[in-house]
C-alpha positions as a printed NumPy array, in Angstrom:
array([[-59.182,  42.774, -23.27 ],
       [-59.293,  39.182, -24.6  ],
       [-60.065,  36.429, -22.054],
       [-59.127,  32.771, -22.174],
       [-61.915,  30.343, -23.045],
       [-63.404,  28.485, -20.108],
       [-61.822,  25.147, -19.198],
       [-65.024,  23.328, -20.205],
       [-64.753,  24.721, -23.718],
       [-61.108,  23.596, -24.015],
       [-61.992,  20.068, -22.953],
       [-64.834,  20.069, -25.428],
       [-62.555,  21.181, -28.214],
       [-60.008,  18.464, -27.333],
       [-62.75 ,  15.828, -27.439],
       [-63.854,  17.013, -30.841],
       [-60.312,  17.443, -32.242],
       [-59.374,  14.839, -34.853],
       [-55.706,  15.149, -33.946],
       [-56.319,  14.03 , -30.333],
       [-56.908,  10.328, -30.86 ],
       [-55.488,   6.872, -30.185],
       [-54.044,   6.84 , -33.708],
       [-52.259,  10.138, -33.05 ],
       [-50.896,   8.763, -29.755],
       [-49.61 ,   5.666, -31.564],
       [-47.811,   7.855, -34.113],
       [-46.339,   9.922, -31.268],
       [-45.009,   6.755, -29.557],
       [-43.567,   5.571, -32.864],
       [-41.838,   8.911, -33.283],
       [-40.397,   8.675, -29.761],
       [-39.086,   5.151, -30.407],
       [-37.546,   6.166, -33.739],
       [-35.846,   9.173, -32.117],
       [-34.418,   6.937, -29.377],
       [-33.101,   4.356, -31.839],
       [-31.442,   6.936, -34.091],
       [-29.661,   8.793, -31.279],
       [-28.521,   5.542, -29.646],
       [-27.117,   4.242, -32.939],
       [-24.93 ,   7.348, -33.163],
       [-23.635,   6.847, -29.62 ],
       [-25.294,   9.944, -28.159],
       [-25.387,   8.428, -24.669],
       [-28.205,   8.524, -22.122],
       [-28.989,  12.208, -22.467],
       [-28.923,  11.961, -26.254],
       [-31.32 ,   9.013, -26.208],
       [-33.635,  10.919, -23.873],
       [-33.548,  13.96 , -26.147],
       [-34.346,  11.792, -29.172],
       [-37.242,  10.193, -27.317],
       [-38.643,  13.632, -26.468],
       [-38.16 ,  15.307, -29.883],
       [-39.585,  12.406, -31.904],
       [-43.186,  12.68 , -30.674],
       [-43.147,  16.486, -30.905],
       [-42.293,  16.215, -34.601],
       [-44.915,  13.536, -35.28 ],
       [-47.727,  15.288, -33.369],
       [-46.877,  18.592, -35.014],
       [-47.331,  16.876, -38.363],
       [-50.6  ,  15.083, -37.423],
       [-52.24 ,  18.185, -35.908],
       [-51.345,  20.174, -38.998],
       [-52.978,  17.519, -41.201],
       [-56.156,  17.469, -39.077],
       [-56.407,  21.273, -38.984],
       [-56.009,  21.996, -35.246],
       [-54.788,  25.5  , -34.458],
       [-53.892,  27.775, -31.577],
       [-54.076,  26.666, -27.988],
       [-55.834,  23.404, -28.749],
       [-53.032,  22.347, -31.081],
       [-50.36 ,  23.218, -28.481],
       [-52.173,  21.237, -25.778],
       [-52.526,  18.216, -28.069],
       [-48.814,  18.332, -28.947],
       [-47.816,  18.632, -25.272],
       [-50.152,  15.886, -23.999],
       [-49.404,  13.371, -26.75 ],
       [-45.632,  14.029, -26.612],
       [-45.477,  13.614, -22.813],
       [-47.587,  10.436, -22.975],
       [-45.419,   8.983, -25.758],
       [-42.225,   9.836, -23.844],
       [-43.532,   8.126, -20.717],
       [-44.525,   4.979, -22.631],
       [-41.162,   4.855, -24.464],
       [-39.044,   5.267, -21.323],
       [-41.123,   2.7  , -19.425],
       [-40.975,   0.181, -22.247],
       [-37.244,   0.432, -22.888],
       [-36.41 ,   0.401, -19.159],
       [-38.43 ,  -2.781, -18.636],
       [-36.819,  -4.451, -21.659],
       [-33.324,  -3.408, -20.451],
       [-34.042,  -4.904, -17.036],
       [-35.087,  -8.232, -18.571],
       [-32.052,  -8.441, -20.885],
       [-29.582,  -7.049, -18.347],
       [-28.265,  -4.344, -20.683],
       [-29.475,  -1.803, -23.215],
       [-31.592,  -3.504, -25.91 ],
       [-30.494,  -0.953, -28.512],
       [-27.265,  -1.434, -30.486],
       [-24.613,   1.246, -30.344],
       [-20.858,   1.885, -30.315],
       [-20.747,   1.652, -26.502],
       [-21.969,  -1.092, -24.209],
       [-24.497,   0.306, -21.72 ],
       [-26.432,  -1.256, -18.881],
       [-29.55 ,   0.771, -19.826],
       [-30.948,   2.843, -22.683],
       [-31.822,   5.847, -20.533],
       [-30.295,   4.943, -17.146],
       [-27.194,   3.1  , -15.894],
       [-23.433,   3.203, -16.516],
       [-21.528,   2.902, -19.785],
       [-21.371,   4.721, -23.097],
       [-21.19 ,   8.494, -22.912],
       [-23.468,   8.717, -19.92 ],
       [-22.791,  11.684, -17.653],
       [-22.827,   9.256, -14.726],
       [-19.17 ,   8.675, -13.768],
       [-17.824,   5.151, -13.559],
       [-16.965,   3.968, -10.034],
       [-13.351,   4.464,  -9.009],
       [-11.456,   1.208,  -8.389],
       [-10.51 ,   0.428,  -4.8  ],
       [ -6.873,   1.447,  -4.097],
       [ -5.938,  -2.008,  -2.85 ],
       [ -8.75 ,  -4.486,  -3.45 ],
       [ -8.105,  -7.623,  -1.411],
       [-11.037,  -9.659,  -2.673],
       [-13.057,  -9.915,  -5.795],
       [-14.774, -12.333,  -8.092],
       [-16.183, -12.377, -11.558],
       [-15.686,  -9.465, -13.925],
       [-13.262,  -9.35 , -16.825],
       [-10.216,  -7.985, -14.992],
       [ -7.843,  -9.56 , -12.475],
       [ -8.693,  -9.729,  -8.778],
       [ -6.874, -11.063,  -5.721],
       [ -7.802, -12.809,  -2.487],
       [ -5.213, -13.354,   0.241],
       [ -5.415, -15.682,   3.242],
       [ -4.863, -14.811,   6.012],
       [ -6.379, -11.496,   4.958],
       [ -5.293,  -9.172,   7.759],
       [ -2.44 , -10.473,   9.926],
       [  0.012, -13.361,  10.041],
       [  1.473, -14.269,  13.434],
       [  4.864, -15.938,  13.132],
       [  5.038, -16.909,  16.804],
       [  8.13 , -16.749,  19.005],
       [ 11.724, -17.425,  17.994],
       [ 15.055, -16.993,  19.71 ],
       [ 16.931, -13.897,  18.609],
       [ 18.843, -14.752,  15.451],
       [ 17.192, -18.155,  15.016],
       [ 15.121, -18.487,  11.815],
       [ 11.721, -20.177,  11.974],
       [  8.96 , -20.562,   9.397],
       [  5.728, -18.699,  10.133],
       [  2.859, -20.899,  11.266],
       [  1.124, -20.91 ,   7.876],
       [  1.852, -19.743,   4.338],
       [  0.242, -16.722,   2.699],
       [ -2.121, -18.127,   0.065],
       [ -2.65 , -15.854,  -2.949],
       [ -5.699, -16.728,  -5.079],
       [ -6.72 , -15.265,  -8.456],
       [-10.464, -14.492,  -8.225],
       [-11.039, -12.286, -11.269],
       [-11.921, -12.962, -14.879],
       [ -8.357, -12.76 , -16.217],
       [ -4.874, -13.804, -15.122],
       [ -3.407, -12.23 , -11.977],
       [  0.24 , -11.215, -12.333],
       [  2.262, -11.226,  -9.089],
       [  4.92 ,  -8.676, -10.015],
       [  6.808,  -8.319,  -6.738],
       [  6.779,  -9.204,  -3.04 ],
       [  8.414,  -7.013,  -0.402],
       [  8.439,  -6.348,   3.342],
       [  8.296,  -2.822,   4.745],
       [  8.054,  -1.334,   8.209],
       [ 10.197,  -0.791,  11.305],
       [ 11.253,  -4.468,  11.663],
       [ 11.274,  -5.424,   7.976],
       [ 14.675,  -7.121,   8.3  ],
       [ 13.176,  -9.674,  10.718],
       [ 10.79 , -11.169,   8.125],
       [ 12.042, -12.873,   4.975],
       [  9.384, -13.586,   2.311],
       [  9.79 , -16.424,  -0.143],
       [ 10.008, -15.432,  -3.8  ],
       [  8.262, -18.484,  -5.282],
       [  5.154, -16.431,  -6.159],
       [  6.967, -13.318,  -7.454],
       [  6.893, -13.052, -11.225],
       [  4.205, -15.715, -11.604],
       [  0.897, -15.561, -13.496],
       [ -2.168, -17.081, -11.837],
       [ -5.117, -18.005, -14.043],
       [ -8.598, -17.492, -12.532],
       [ -9.223, -19.788,  -9.518],
       [ -5.509, -20.715,  -9.278],
       [ -3.418, -19.988,  -6.174],
       [  0.161, -19.75 ,  -4.949],
       [  1.534, -20.309,  -1.434],
       [  4.106, -17.803,  -0.158],
       [  6.139, -18.881,   2.88 ],
       [  7.528, -16.268,   5.268],
       [ 10.462, -16.872,   7.657],
       [ 10.866, -15.018,  10.944],
       [ 14.366, -14.329,  12.275],
       [ 14.191, -11.703,  15.029],
       [ 17.128,  -9.353,  15.45 ],
       [ 16.078,  -8.34 ,  18.961],
       [ 13.897,  -9.561,  21.809],
       [ 10.293,  -8.428,  22.165],
       [  7.412,  -7.74 ,  19.796],
       [  8.421,  -7.402,  16.132],
       [  6.174,  -6.13 ,  13.344],
       [  6.361,  -5.402,   9.617],
       [  4.102,  -5.317,   6.542],
       [  4.138,  -7.814,   3.696],
       [  3.176,  -6.091,   0.416],
       [  2.119,  -8.14 ,  -2.611],
       [  2.254,  -6.143,  -5.836],
       [  0.095,  -7.243,  -8.75 ],
       [ -1.49 ,  -6.053, -11.998],
       [ -4.692,  -4.693, -10.472],
       [ -6.073,  -1.432, -11.935],
       [ -4.328,   1.783, -10.807],
       [ -4.005,   3.353,  -8.306],
       [ -3.339,  -0.078,  -6.781],
       [ -0.495,   0.112,  -4.265],
       [ -0.263,  -3.593,  -3.468],
       [ -2.142,  -5.881,  -1.105],
       [ -0.808,  -5.573,   2.449],
       [ -0.68 ,  -8.062,   5.327],
       [  0.623,  -7.286,   8.81 ],
       [  3.402,  -9.613,  10.003],
       [  3.988, -10.059,  13.737],
       [  6.322, -12.138,  15.862],
       [  8.127, -12.158,  19.191],
       [ 11.86 , -12.324,  19.68 ],
       [ 12.688, -14.564,  22.642],
       [ 15.892, -15.001,  24.637],
       [ 18.833, -16.417,  22.736],
       [ 19.545, -20.09 ,  23.439],
       [ 23.33 , -20.336,  23.764],
       [ 23.206, -23.8  ,  22.17 ],
       [ 21.259, -22.724,  19.075],
       [ 23.233, -23.276,  15.887],
       [ 23.186, -20.781,  13.057],
       [ 21.441, -21.848,   9.881],
       [ 23.18 , -24.728,   8.095],
       [ 24.672, -26.303,  11.249],
       [ 23.417, -28.928,  13.722],
       [ 24.584, -30.429,  17.006],
       [ 27.323, -33.008,  16.542],
       [ 25.932, -35.374,  19.178],
       [ 29.147, -37.419,  19.322],
       [ 28.226, -38.046,  22.973],
       [ 25.387, -37.073,  25.305],
       [ 25.259, -33.276,  25.621],
       [ 27.588, -32.652,  22.658],
       [ 26.185, -29.361,  21.333],
       [ 29.144, -28.369,  19.164],
       [ 27.635, -27.106,  15.902],
       [ 28.806, -28.982,  12.799],
       [ 27.564, -29.71 ,   9.303],
       [ 24.928, -32.441,   8.898],
       [ 27.566, -34.579,   7.14 ],
       [ 29.903, -34.334,  10.134],
       [ 27.125, -35.347,  12.526],
       [ 26.372, -38.375,  10.332],
       [ 30.066, -39.28 ,  10.414],
       [ 30.13 , -39.029,  14.229],
       [ 27.133, -41.353,  14.487],
       [ 28.819, -43.874,  12.195],
       [ 32.074, -43.705,  14.164],
       [ 30.167, -44.35 ,  17.412],
       [ 28.495, -47.405,  15.905],
       [ 31.882, -48.814,  14.748],
       [ 33.772, -48.011,  17.949],
       [ 33.998, -51.591,  19.269],
       [ 35.306, -52.966,  15.962],
       [ 38.139, -50.429,  15.887],
       [ 39.568, -51.276,  19.324],
       [ 42.364, -53.821,  19.791],
       [ 40.875, -57.085,  21.139],
       [ 44.128, -57.804,  22.99 ],
       [ 44.374, -54.423,  24.624],
       [ 47.627, -52.531,  24.489],
       [ 49.402, -49.503,  25.839],
       [ 46.096, -47.817,  26.617],
       [ 44.264, -50.867,  27.911],
       [ 40.842, -51.733,  26.441],
       [ 40.666, -48.271,  24.726],
       [ 43.73 , -49.055,  22.57 ],
       [ 42.827, -48.487,  18.9  ],
       [ 43.732, -50.761,  16.046],
       [ 46.568, -49.629,  13.808],
       [ 45.462, -46.735,  11.567],
       [ 42.985, -45.333,  14.082],
       [ 43.32 , -42.702,  16.817],
       [ 41.113, -41.333,  19.552],
       [ 38.611, -38.788,  18.317],
       [ 39.13 , -36.403,  21.214],
       [ 35.893, -34.414,  21.027],
       [ 36.435, -34.099,  24.795],
       [ 39.391, -35.493,  26.804],
       [ 37.454, -38.671,  27.679],
       [ 36.316, -39.283,  24.083],
       [ 38.261, -42.483,  23.191],
       [ 36.181, -43.464,  20.149],
       [ 38.626, -44.686,  17.499],
       [ 38.486, -42.712,  14.215],
       [ 40.734, -41.92 ,  11.311],
       [ 43.386, -39.193,  11.788],
       [ 41.428, -37.019,   9.319],
       [ 38.302, -37.284,  11.452],
       [ 40.274, -36.363,  14.591],
       [ 41.612, -33.26 ,  12.83 ],
       [ 38.082, -32.343,  11.719],
       [ 36.834, -32.771,  15.294],
       [ 39.525, -30.46 ,  16.636],
       [ 38.676, -27.841,  14.009],
       [ 34.93 , -28.045,  14.809],
       [ 35.729, -27.537,  18.505],
       [ 37.767, -24.429,  17.729],
       [ 34.936, -22.949,  15.594],
       [ 32.124, -23.847,  17.988],
       [ 31.487, -20.295,  19.22 ],
       [ 31.217, -18.84 ,  15.707],
       [ 28.583, -21.374,  14.728],
       [ 26.149, -20.543,  17.534],
       [ 23.495, -17.834,  17.309],
       [ 24.958, -14.682,  18.763],
       [ 28.484, -16.109,  18.589],
       [ 31.48 , -14.104,  17.392],
       [ 33.932, -14.982,  14.655]])
Protein backbone atom coordinates (compact mmCIF):
# COMPACT_ATOMS: atom_id res chain seq x y z
CA UNK A 1 0.00 0.00 0.00
CA UNK A 2 1.43 3.38 -1.10
CA UNK A 3 1.61 6.12 1.57
CA UNK A 4 1.62 9.87 1.11
CA UNK A 5 4.96 11.62 1.57
CA UNK A 6 5.41 13.37 4.89
CA UNK A 7 4.34 17.02 5.07
CA UNK A 8 7.98 18.08 5.58
CA UNK A 9 8.94 16.50 2.27
CA UNK A 10 6.10 18.29 0.45
CA UNK A 11 7.17 21.65 1.84
CA UNK A 12 10.73 20.89 0.84
CA UNK A 13 9.67 20.04 -2.68
CA UNK A 14 7.63 23.26 -2.94
CA UNK A 15 10.65 25.29 -1.81
CA UNK A 16 12.82 23.64 -4.42
CA UNK A 17 10.21 23.81 -7.22
CA UNK A 18 11.05 26.34 -9.94
CA UNK A 19 7.37 26.83 -10.72
CA UNK A 20 6.61 28.09 -7.18
CA UNK A 21 8.14 31.55 -7.34
CA UNK A 22 7.34 35.26 -7.30
CA UNK A 23 7.58 35.30 -11.10
CA UNK A 24 5.02 32.48 -11.33
CA UNK A 25 2.72 34.36 -8.92
CA UNK A 26 3.01 37.50 -11.06
CA UNK A 27 2.05 35.51 -14.17
CA UNK A 28 -0.90 34.01 -12.28
CA UNK A 29 -2.12 37.50 -11.26
CA UNK A 30 -1.73 38.68 -14.85
CA UNK A 31 -3.78 35.73 -16.02
CA UNK A 32 -6.50 36.53 -13.47
CA UNK A 33 -6.63 40.18 -14.56
CA UNK A 34 -6.78 39.23 -18.25
CA UNK A 35 -9.60 36.76 -17.57
CA UNK A 36 -11.55 39.44 -15.68
CA UNK A 37 -11.11 42.03 -18.43
CA UNK A 38 -12.16 39.66 -21.22
CA UNK A 39 -15.32 38.42 -19.48
CA UNK A 40 -16.32 41.95 -18.45
CA UNK A 41 -15.88 43.24 -22.01
CA UNK A 42 -18.37 40.62 -23.20
CA UNK A 43 -20.91 41.65 -20.56
CA UNK A 44 -20.73 38.41 -18.57
CA UNK A 45 -21.81 40.15 -15.36
CA UNK A 46 -20.44 39.70 -11.85
CA UNK A 47 -20.39 35.91 -11.88
CA UNK A 48 -18.78 35.87 -15.32
CA UNK A 49 -16.07 38.28 -14.20
CA UNK A 50 -15.43 36.14 -11.12
CA UNK A 51 -15.19 33.01 -13.25
CA UNK A 52 -12.73 34.73 -15.60
CA UNK A 53 -10.64 35.86 -12.65
CA UNK A 54 -10.50 32.29 -11.33
CA UNK A 55 -9.83 30.48 -14.64
CA UNK A 56 -7.10 32.87 -15.81
CA UNK A 57 -4.51 31.99 -13.14
CA UNK A 58 -5.26 28.26 -13.43
CA UNK A 59 -4.38 28.40 -17.12
CA UNK A 60 -1.21 30.44 -16.56
CA UNK A 61 0.08 28.33 -13.65
CA UNK A 62 -0.68 25.14 -15.55
CA UNK A 63 1.51 26.46 -18.35
CA UNK A 64 4.37 27.64 -16.06
CA UNK A 65 4.51 24.40 -14.03
CA UNK A 66 4.61 22.39 -17.23
CA UNK A 67 7.55 24.49 -18.47
CA UNK A 68 9.45 24.07 -15.18
CA UNK A 69 8.82 20.31 -15.05
CA UNK A 70 6.73 19.98 -11.86
CA UNK A 71 4.57 16.86 -11.73
CA UNK A 72 2.08 15.05 -9.55
CA UNK A 73 0.95 16.38 -6.22
CA UNK A 74 3.51 19.15 -6.10
CA UNK A 75 2.26 20.56 -9.40
CA UNK A 76 -1.38 20.44 -8.22
CA UNK A 77 -0.51 22.23 -4.97
CA UNK A 78 1.42 24.93 -6.84
CA UNK A 79 -1.50 25.49 -9.24
CA UNK A 80 -4.00 25.68 -6.36
CA UNK A 81 -1.91 28.00 -4.16
CA UNK A 82 -0.86 30.39 -6.93
CA UNK A 83 -4.37 30.51 -8.45
CA UNK A 84 -6.04 31.24 -5.08
CA UNK A 85 -3.44 33.92 -4.27
CA UNK A 86 -3.85 35.55 -7.69
CA UNK A 87 -7.65 35.50 -7.36
CA UNK A 88 -7.47 37.16 -3.95
CA UNK A 89 -5.11 39.88 -5.20
CA UNK A 90 -7.27 40.53 -8.30
CA UNK A 91 -10.55 40.79 -6.40
CA UNK A 92 -8.98 43.04 -3.75
CA UNK A 93 -7.38 45.30 -6.32
CA UNK A 94 -10.44 45.75 -8.51
CA UNK A 95 -12.75 46.24 -5.51
CA UNK A 96 -10.52 48.99 -4.12
CA UNK A 97 -10.30 50.70 -7.52
CA UNK A 98 -14.11 50.47 -7.95
CA UNK A 99 -14.61 52.06 -4.54
CA UNK A 100 -12.33 54.98 -5.42
CA UNK A 101 -13.97 55.60 -8.82
CA UNK A 102 -17.52 54.93 -7.62
CA UNK A 103 -18.26 52.37 -10.34
CA UNK A 104 -16.66 49.45 -12.13
CA UNK A 105 -13.29 50.48 -13.62
CA UNK A 106 -13.69 47.99 -16.48
CA UNK A 107 -15.59 48.95 -19.65
CA UNK A 108 -18.55 46.87 -20.71
CA UNK A 109 -22.00 46.99 -22.32
CA UNK A 110 -23.67 47.54 -18.92
CA UNK A 111 -22.99 50.16 -16.29
CA UNK A 112 -22.12 48.49 -12.97
CA UNK A 113 -21.29 49.86 -9.55
CA UNK A 114 -18.58 47.18 -9.08
CA UNK A 115 -16.58 44.66 -11.09
CA UNK A 116 -17.36 41.72 -8.82
CA UNK A 117 -19.95 43.17 -6.41
CA UNK A 118 -22.82 45.69 -6.59
CA UNK A 119 -25.89 46.28 -8.78
CA UNK A 120 -26.11 46.70 -12.55
CA UNK A 121 -25.22 44.69 -15.63
CA UNK A 122 -26.27 41.05 -15.60
CA UNK A 123 -25.58 40.62 -11.92
CA UNK A 124 -27.78 38.04 -10.21
CA UNK A 125 -28.47 40.63 -7.52
CA UNK A 126 -31.97 42.00 -8.23
CA UNK A 127 -32.49 45.73 -8.57
CA UNK A 128 -34.50 47.33 -5.75
CA UNK A 129 -38.22 47.65 -6.39
CA UNK A 130 -39.45 51.25 -6.60
CA UNK A 131 -41.65 52.48 -3.77
CA UNK A 132 -45.36 52.27 -4.72
CA UNK A 133 -45.98 55.93 -3.95
CA UNK A 134 -42.72 57.74 -3.24
CA UNK A 135 -43.49 61.09 -1.63
CA UNK A 136 -39.94 62.40 -1.47
CA UNK A 137 -36.78 62.00 -3.41
CA UNK A 138 -33.78 63.84 -4.70
CA UNK A 139 -31.05 63.33 -7.22
CA UNK A 140 -31.11 60.40 -9.61
CA UNK A 141 -32.03 60.54 -13.27
CA UNK A 142 -35.78 59.96 -12.96
CA UNK A 143 -38.60 62.16 -11.69
CA UNK A 144 -39.39 62.45 -7.99
CA UNK A 145 -42.01 64.36 -6.00
CA UNK A 146 -42.19 66.14 -2.66
CA UNK A 147 -45.52 67.40 -1.31
CA UNK A 148 -46.12 69.87 1.52
CA UNK A 149 -47.97 69.35 3.77
CA UNK A 150 -46.89 65.72 3.42
CA UNK A 151 -49.53 63.89 5.44
CA UNK A 152 -52.69 65.90 6.18
CA UNK A 153 -54.28 69.22 5.27
CA UNK A 154 -56.81 70.66 7.71
CA UNK A 155 -59.31 72.94 6.00
CA UNK A 156 -60.82 74.21 9.25
CA UNK A 157 -64.51 74.84 9.89
CA UNK A 158 -67.10 76.14 7.43
CA UNK A 159 -70.85 76.51 7.53
CA UNK A 160 -72.69 73.77 5.69
CA UNK A 161 -72.85 74.74 2.02
CA UNK A 162 -70.48 77.70 2.40
CA UNK A 163 -67.23 77.36 0.41
CA UNK A 164 -63.95 78.35 2.05
CA UNK A 165 -60.34 77.97 0.93
CA UNK A 166 -58.21 75.57 2.96
CA UNK A 167 -55.70 77.24 5.25
CA UNK A 168 -52.73 76.64 2.95
CA UNK A 169 -52.11 75.36 -0.57
CA UNK A 170 -50.64 71.96 -1.40
CA UNK A 171 -47.14 72.66 -2.73
CA UNK A 172 -45.88 70.10 -5.25
CA UNK A 173 -42.11 70.18 -5.84
CA UNK A 174 -40.08 68.28 -8.47
CA UNK A 175 -37.05 66.80 -6.65
CA UNK A 176 -35.72 64.29 -9.18
CA UNK A 177 -33.27 64.49 -12.04
CA UNK A 178 -35.87 64.89 -14.79
CA UNK A 179 -39.18 66.69 -15.30
CA UNK A 180 -42.14 65.69 -13.12
CA UNK A 181 -45.42 65.40 -15.03
CA UNK A 182 -48.57 66.06 -12.98
CA UNK A 183 -51.06 64.03 -15.00
CA UNK A 184 -54.19 64.31 -12.87
CA UNK A 185 -55.55 65.46 -9.51
CA UNK A 186 -58.58 63.86 -7.87
CA UNK A 187 -60.33 63.51 -4.52
CA UNK A 188 -61.56 60.14 -3.24
CA UNK A 189 -63.13 58.92 -0.04
CA UNK A 190 -66.45 59.06 1.82
CA UNK A 191 -66.75 62.89 1.74
CA UNK A 192 -65.00 63.53 -1.58
CA UNK A 193 -67.76 65.89 -2.73
CA UNK A 194 -66.93 68.28 0.13
CA UNK A 195 -63.41 69.06 -1.15
CA UNK A 196 -62.81 70.72 -4.51
CA UNK A 197 -59.18 70.68 -5.75
CA UNK A 198 -57.89 73.34 -8.10
CA UNK A 199 -56.74 72.13 -11.50
CA UNK A 200 -53.92 74.65 -12.04
CA UNK A 201 -51.26 71.95 -11.51
CA UNK A 202 -52.96 69.17 -13.51
CA UNK A 203 -51.35 68.60 -16.88
CA UNK A 204 -48.26 70.64 -16.02
CA UNK A 205 -44.57 69.68 -16.30
CA UNK A 206 -42.26 70.69 -13.46
CA UNK A 207 -38.53 70.83 -14.16
CA UNK A 208 -36.22 69.76 -11.30
CA UNK A 209 -36.47 72.12 -8.28
CA UNK A 210 -39.64 73.78 -9.65
CA UNK A 211 -42.95 73.73 -7.77
CA UNK A 212 -46.67 74.30 -8.22
CA UNK A 213 -49.26 75.40 -5.63
CA UNK A 214 -52.59 73.56 -5.63
CA UNK A 215 -55.45 75.26 -3.75
CA UNK A 216 -58.24 73.17 -2.24
CA UNK A 217 -61.71 74.53 -1.35
CA UNK A 218 -63.86 73.06 1.41
CA UNK A 219 -67.65 73.19 1.09
CA UNK A 220 -69.22 70.80 3.61
CA UNK A 221 -72.49 69.12 2.68
CA UNK A 222 -73.27 68.20 6.29
CA UNK A 223 -72.31 69.19 9.82
CA UNK A 224 -69.53 67.39 11.68
CA UNK A 225 -66.13 65.96 10.78
CA UNK A 226 -65.53 65.54 7.04
CA UNK A 227 -62.64 63.63 5.47
CA UNK A 228 -61.38 62.67 2.02
CA UNK A 229 -58.10 61.89 0.23
CA UNK A 230 -56.39 64.11 -2.32
CA UNK A 231 -54.52 61.98 -4.89
CA UNK A 232 -51.86 63.53 -7.13
CA UNK A 233 -51.03 61.35 -10.12
CA UNK A 234 -47.66 61.77 -11.80
CA UNK A 235 -45.14 60.04 -14.06
CA UNK A 236 -43.26 58.19 -11.32
CA UNK A 237 -42.12 54.62 -12.09
CA UNK A 238 -44.82 51.91 -11.87
CA UNK A 239 -46.50 50.64 -9.78
CA UNK A 240 -47.00 54.25 -8.65
CA UNK A 241 -50.62 54.82 -7.61
CA UNK A 242 -50.37 58.55 -6.94
CA UNK A 243 -49.24 60.60 -3.96
CA UNK A 244 -51.99 60.84 -1.34
CA UNK A 245 -52.79 63.53 1.24
CA UNK A 246 -55.59 63.30 3.80
CA UNK A 247 -58.04 66.22 3.71
CA UNK A 248 -60.05 67.07 6.83
CA UNK A 249 -62.56 69.73 7.77
CA UNK A 250 -65.56 70.37 9.99
CA UNK A 251 -69.02 71.32 8.82
CA UNK A 252 -70.53 73.90 11.17
CA UNK A 253 -74.11 75.12 11.59
CA UNK A 254 -75.58 76.94 8.62
CA UNK A 255 -75.72 80.72 9.00
CA UNK A 256 -79.14 81.74 7.66
CA UNK A 257 -77.62 84.97 6.33
CA UNK A 258 -74.82 83.29 4.36
CA UNK A 259 -75.08 83.97 0.65
CA UNK A 260 -74.36 81.30 -1.92
CA UNK A 261 -71.25 81.75 -4.02
CA UNK A 262 -71.41 84.76 -6.33
CA UNK A 263 -73.73 86.85 -4.11
CA UNK A 264 -73.11 89.36 -1.30
CA UNK A 265 -75.22 91.32 1.18
CA UNK A 266 -76.88 94.34 -0.39
CA UNK A 267 -76.27 96.59 2.63
CA UNK A 268 -78.73 99.23 1.39
CA UNK A 269 -79.34 99.95 5.09
CA UNK A 270 -78.04 98.62 8.41
CA UNK A 271 -78.87 94.91 8.69
CA UNK A 272 -79.79 94.53 5.01
CA UNK A 273 -78.69 90.93 4.37
CA UNK A 274 -80.59 90.38 1.12
CA UNK A 275 -78.14 88.59 -1.19
CA UNK A 276 -77.45 90.41 -4.46
CA UNK A 277 -74.72 90.60 -7.07
CA UNK A 278 -71.64 92.71 -6.25
CA UNK A 279 -72.76 95.18 -8.95
CA UNK A 280 -76.14 95.64 -7.26
CA UNK A 281 -74.50 96.27 -3.89
CA UNK A 282 -72.26 98.91 -5.50
CA UNK A 283 -75.35 100.53 -7.01
CA UNK A 284 -77.08 100.60 -3.60
CA UNK A 285 -74.06 102.29 -2.03
CA UNK A 286 -74.03 104.91 -4.79
CA UNK A 287 -77.77 105.55 -4.43
CA UNK A 288 -77.34 106.06 -0.67
CA UNK A 289 -74.57 108.59 -1.26
CA UNK A 290 -76.76 110.55 -3.74
CA UNK A 291 -79.96 110.39 -1.69
CA UNK A 292 -79.95 114.04 -0.54
CA UNK A 293 -79.40 115.38 -4.07
CA UNK A 294 -82.40 113.45 -5.40
CA UNK A 295 -84.94 114.84 -2.90
CA UNK A 296 -87.06 117.92 -3.65
CA UNK A 297 -85.63 120.91 -1.75
CA UNK A 298 -89.12 122.41 -1.47
CA UNK A 299 -90.75 119.28 -0.16
CA UNK A 300 -93.96 118.07 -1.71
CA UNK A 301 -96.74 115.57 -1.31
CA UNK A 302 -94.52 113.33 0.80
CA UNK A 303 -92.81 116.05 2.80
CA UNK A 304 -88.99 116.10 2.97
CA UNK A 305 -88.85 112.55 1.45
CA UNK A 306 -90.46 113.75 -1.81
CA UNK A 307 -88.22 112.73 -4.74
CA UNK A 308 -87.32 114.90 -7.67
CA UNK A 309 -89.10 114.18 -10.93
CA UNK A 310 -87.79 110.96 -12.51
CA UNK A 311 -86.98 109.30 -9.20
CA UNK A 312 -89.00 107.01 -6.91
CA UNK A 313 -88.52 105.45 -3.51
CA UNK A 314 -86.33 102.37 -3.58
CA UNK A 315 -88.53 100.37 -1.23
CA UNK A 316 -86.03 97.77 -0.03
CA UNK A 317 -88.17 97.87 3.13
CA UNK A 318 -91.33 99.97 3.68
CA UNK A 319 -89.32 102.76 5.36
CA UNK A 320 -86.66 102.85 2.61
CA UNK A 321 -87.31 106.29 1.02
CA UNK A 322 -83.98 106.60 -0.81
CA UNK A 323 -84.74 108.07 -4.24
CA UNK A 324 -83.64 105.85 -7.17
CA UNK A 325 -84.55 105.30 -10.77
CA UNK A 326 -87.67 103.19 -11.53
CA UNK A 327 -85.36 100.49 -12.94
CA UNK A 328 -83.46 100.29 -9.66
CA UNK A 329 -86.73 100.03 -7.70
CA UNK A 330 -87.82 97.13 -9.91
CA UNK A 331 -84.43 95.45 -9.40
CA UNK A 332 -84.77 95.90 -5.63
CA UNK A 333 -88.20 94.28 -5.62
CA UNK A 334 -86.89 91.35 -7.66
CA UNK A 335 -83.89 90.87 -5.31
CA UNK A 336 -86.27 90.82 -2.33
CA UNK A 337 -88.40 88.13 -3.96
CA UNK A 338 -85.32 85.95 -4.68
CA UNK A 339 -83.67 86.46 -1.30
CA UNK A 340 -84.39 82.96 0.04
CA UNK A 341 -82.97 81.21 -3.03
CA UNK A 342 -79.70 83.08 -2.74
CA UNK A 343 -78.93 82.01 0.83
CA UNK A 344 -77.07 78.82 1.73
CA UNK A 345 -79.65 76.15 2.36
CA UNK A 346 -82.37 78.23 0.70
CA UNK A 347 -84.93 76.77 -1.70
CA UNK A 348 -85.73 77.89 -5.22
